[in-house]
PyMOL CGO cylinders between C-alpha atoms (Angstrom):
from pymol import cmd
from pymol.cgo import CYLINDER

trace = [
    CYLINDER, 0.05, 0.00, -0.04, 1.55, 3.47, -1.04, 0.3, 1, 1, 1, 1, 1, 1,
    CYLINDER, 1.55, 3.47, -1.04, 1.34, 6.37, 1.25, 0.3, 1, 1, 1, 1, 1, 1,
    CYLINDER, 1.34, 6.37, 1.25, -1.33, 8.00, -0.88, 0.3, 1, 1, 1, 1, 1, 1,
    CYLINDER, -1.33, 8.00, -0.88, -3.86, 5.16, -0.41, 0.3, 1, 1, 1, 1, 1, 1,
    CYLINDER, -3.86, 5.16, -0.41, -5.92, 5.32, 2.50, 0.3, 1, 1, 1, 1, 1, 1,
    CYLINDER, -5.92, 5.32, 2.50, -7.14, 2.27, 4.46, 0.3, 1, 1, 1, 1, 1, 1,
    CYLINDER, -7.14, 2.27, 4.46, -10.65, 1.73, 5.52, 0.3, 1, 1, 1, 1, 1, 1,
    CYLINDER, -10.65, 1.73, 5.52, -10.02, 2.93, 9.19, 0.3, 1, 1, 1, 1, 1, 1,
    CYLINDER, -10.02, 2.93, 9.19, -7.08, 5.36, 8.60, 0.3, 1, 1, 1, 1, 1, 1,
    CYLINDER, -7.08, 5.36, 8.60, -9.45, 8.43, 9.37, 0.3, 1, 1, 1, 1, 1, 1,
    CYLINDER, -9.45, 8.43, 9.37, -10.68, 6.86, 12.54, 0.3, 1, 1, 1, 1, 1, 1,
    CYLINDER, -10.68, 6.86, 12.54, -7.14, 6.07, 13.75, 0.3, 1, 1, 1, 1, 1, 1,
    CYLINDER, -7.14, 6.07, 13.75, -6.13, 9.63, 12.87, 0.3, 1, 1, 1, 1, 1, 1,
    CYLINDER, -6.13, 9.63, 12.87, -9.01, 11.07, 14.94, 0.3, 1, 1, 1, 1, 1, 1,
    CYLINDER, -9.01, 11.07, 14.94, -8.32, 8.71, 17.85, 0.3, 1, 1, 1, 1, 1, 1,
    CYLINDER, -8.32, 8.71, 17.85, -4.72, 9.84, 17.93, 0.3, 1, 1, 1, 1, 1, 1,
    CYLINDER, -4.72, 9.84, 17.93, -5.51, 13.49, 17.89, 0.3, 1, 1, 1, 1, 1, 1,
    CYLINDER, -5.51, 13.49, 17.89, -8.11, 12.96, 20.73, 0.3, 1, 1, 1, 1, 1, 1,
    CYLINDER, -8.11, 12.96, 20.73, -5.50, 11.28, 22.83, 0.3, 1, 1, 1, 1, 1, 1,
    CYLINDER, -5.50, 11.28, 22.83, -3.32, 14.37, 22.50, 0.3, 1, 1, 1, 1, 1, 1,
    CYLINDER, -3.32, 14.37, 22.50, -6.12, 16.48, 23.92, 0.3, 1, 1, 1, 1, 1, 1,
    CYLINDER, -6.12, 16.48, 23.92, -7.60, 18.03, 20.69, 0.3, 1, 1, 1, 1, 1, 1,
    CYLINDER, -7.60, 18.03, 20.69, -8.70, 21.61, 21.47, 0.3, 1, 1, 1, 1, 1, 1,
    CYLINDER, -8.70, 21.61, 21.47, -11.47, 21.36, 19.03, 0.3, 1, 1, 1, 1, 1, 1,
    CYLINDER, -11.47, 21.36, 19.03, -13.06, 18.69, 21.04, 0.3, 1, 1, 1, 1, 1, 1,
    CYLINDER, -13.06, 18.69, 21.04, -12.94, 20.97, 24.09, 0.3, 1, 1, 1, 1, 1, 1,
    CYLINDER, -12.94, 20.97, 24.09, -14.51, 23.71, 22.06, 0.3, 1, 1, 1, 1, 1, 1,
    CYLINDER, -14.51, 23.71, 22.06, -17.23, 21.54, 20.72, 0.3, 1, 1, 1, 1, 1, 1,
    CYLINDER, -17.23, 21.54, 20.72, -18.36, 20.82, 24.30, 0.3, 1, 1, 1, 1, 1, 1,
    CYLINDER, -18.36, 20.82, 24.30, -19.08, 24.57, 24.69, 0.3, 1, 1, 1, 1, 1, 1,
    CYLINDER, -19.08, 24.57, 24.69, -19.94, 25.89, 21.28, 0.3, 1, 1, 1, 1, 1, 1,
    CYLINDER, -19.94, 25.89, 21.28, -22.86, 24.76, 18.88, 0.3, 1, 1, 1, 1, 1, 1,
    CYLINDER, -22.86, 24.76, 18.88, -20.99, 25.05, 15.62, 0.3, 1, 1, 1, 1, 1, 1,
    CYLINDER, -20.99, 25.05, 15.62, -24.34, 24.37, 13.76, 0.3, 1, 1, 1, 1, 1, 1,
    CYLINDER, -24.34, 24.37, 13.76, -25.17, 27.97, 14.87, 0.3, 1, 1, 1, 1, 1, 1,
    CYLINDER, -25.17, 27.97, 14.87, -22.66, 29.02, 12.20, 0.3, 1, 1, 1, 1, 1, 1,
    CYLINDER, -22.66, 29.02, 12.20, -23.71, 26.73, 9.30, 0.3, 1, 1, 1, 1, 1, 1,
    CYLINDER, -23.71, 26.73, 9.30, -26.41, 28.84, 7.68, 0.3, 1, 1, 1, 1, 1, 1,
    CYLINDER, -26.41, 28.84, 7.68, -24.47, 32.25, 7.52, 0.3, 1, 1, 1, 1, 1, 1,
    CYLINDER, -24.47, 32.25, 7.52, -21.35, 30.25, 6.34, 0.3, 1, 1, 1, 1, 1, 1,
    CYLINDER, -21.35, 30.25, 6.34, -23.29, 28.60, 3.62, 0.3, 1, 1, 1, 1, 1, 1,
    CYLINDER, -23.29, 28.60, 3.62, -24.97, 31.69, 2.44, 0.3, 1, 1, 1, 1, 1, 1,
    CYLINDER, -24.97, 31.69, 2.44, -21.64, 33.63, 2.44, 0.3, 1, 1, 1, 1, 1, 1,
    CYLINDER, -21.64, 33.63, 2.44, -19.85, 30.80, 0.30, 0.3, 1, 1, 1, 1, 1, 1,
    CYLINDER, -19.85, 30.80, 0.30, -22.82, 30.50, -2.03, 0.3, 1, 1, 1, 1, 1, 1,
    CYLINDER, -22.82, 30.50, -2.03, -22.66, 34.16, -2.71, 0.3, 1, 1, 1, 1, 1, 1,
    CYLINDER, -22.66, 34.16, -2.71, -18.97, 34.01, -3.21, 0.3, 1, 1, 1, 1, 1, 1,
    CYLINDER, -18.97, 34.01, -3.21, -19.53, 31.35, -6.03, 0.3, 1, 1, 1, 1, 1, 1,
    CYLINDER, -19.53, 31.35, -6.03, -22.08, 33.40, -8.02, 0.3, 1, 1, 1, 1, 1, 1,
]
cmd.load_cgo(trace, "trace")
């Protein structure tokens, strides 16, 4: 398997490794509802494409 080929569980293993290193995004996720930002961001990027 070459370095550019990803295995079935590579993404899961990568996320687990980051979690074990105290991922700051996991801490933020516990306090911030990121879905709140979805609609404004989607509207912004859709306008940007037009």
